[in-house]
Phi, psi and omega in degrees: 000314179296319179297318179297322179294319179295321180295318179295319179296321179295320179296318180294322178295320179296316179297320178296320179296319178297321180295319178297314180299317180296319180297318179294322177297320178295320179298317178296320180297313179298321179300322181292341180256006184304314183287343181259013172097010176085185185225147173276168177301315182298320180293320178296316179299320180293319181293323187264338184081006178280155174298148183298324180294319177294317179300314182297320180296314182293318178296322179296321177297315179293326178294314181294327180281352178089003180280339175231160171220162184237129179272179179301335179277002178071011177274146180269136177225170179296140179257181186296327180294328177297322177295318180300315179296319179298319179295320179295319178295325178301325179300323183276311187275337176061030183302312185288309184300317186279327188258342178302313181296322179297315179296321179297316178295316181297316179294323181292317182284316184278336186070007177258186179277131176248140184227154174237132180234151174238150178277138175228092183054246183267013181230172170225148187236133174282120183250349179203144179220127179242123181279136173272182183275346183298128189293332179258116189244154171275133179249028187293328182230133173237157179301130181099345178297135183236118184238152176294146171301133185108340178254128181085161184297317180296319178298324176289321181296318178299316180293324182295337180276355183263168168295149185303317182297320180293318179297317179299316181298320181291316180297320178294323177295328181274357187304316180300318180293319181294317179297326182284318191248345188227036174297148007268025177299148178222165178302316181298317180297316182296314182295328175295318179293325177296317179295321176298321178295320177300317181295336178267013179077028177100357179275119183253143180234131178247113181253090175069024180293321185257316180230131178300150177063024178232140179232135176237145176228133188213159178210136177286146177276119181306134180261156178297325179215135179083191182279160176300143174247353180231139174228144175244148183205173179231135177242135182211175176277153188301324184293344179266000184255062173286159184307317181294319180289326177301316178296322180294314178298323177298319179294324176297316180296318180298320179297316182290318180293323175297319179295315180295330177276000178082019183263344187209144174269143176268125181248000000 
């Protein structure tokens, strides 16, 4: 009887843990669609593969807790509690305070678009974009865009900072999404670009992976412990990325990432 009770309690704990993970995954999914107008229950179920009844239950829990809200179109979007949590996390990670100035300097000096991205498990999210003065701009990344690790310069930079086995596992986990949304990219192509970024000391370059005629260069900000959670980068049109300028942009990124890691003062 006692053994049966422990087994039942263990099963309930496992189910509760799965529900929490699923709810958090749904929250991340809705966040990735925030700029595109949110998602319906049917769309969330299709994206996740969950039963519609399970999807509706989890979304309702997040709605009641204030992490999501629903507009007149019945689409789910981020709610006020998500903002509160984001502000609290900002206090710890300092993404905005520390990297806004870096992006502003990079855009000012290079005259191109500078972006800041953060890692979110197997994805990365663009959290800031600063426009440079150059009249022809790359529109490859907008604030709120969420891409799989391995796609885009920041996604490559995050992987390049990991052990090879860990990077391979993440790219393989992302393979279905990449095959669906980012053809003709492949696991082999991504891992080759990751290795090239390692050979360059962590500087990753994306040449038209997401948008034709666009080039991105990015580098993760070294963390005190663990892998980088923030990356800064520059996006430009292909015709502006000559070899000499590429080296110059790389030197700008190294200076800024060193500064953000506390290794160098900006003068």
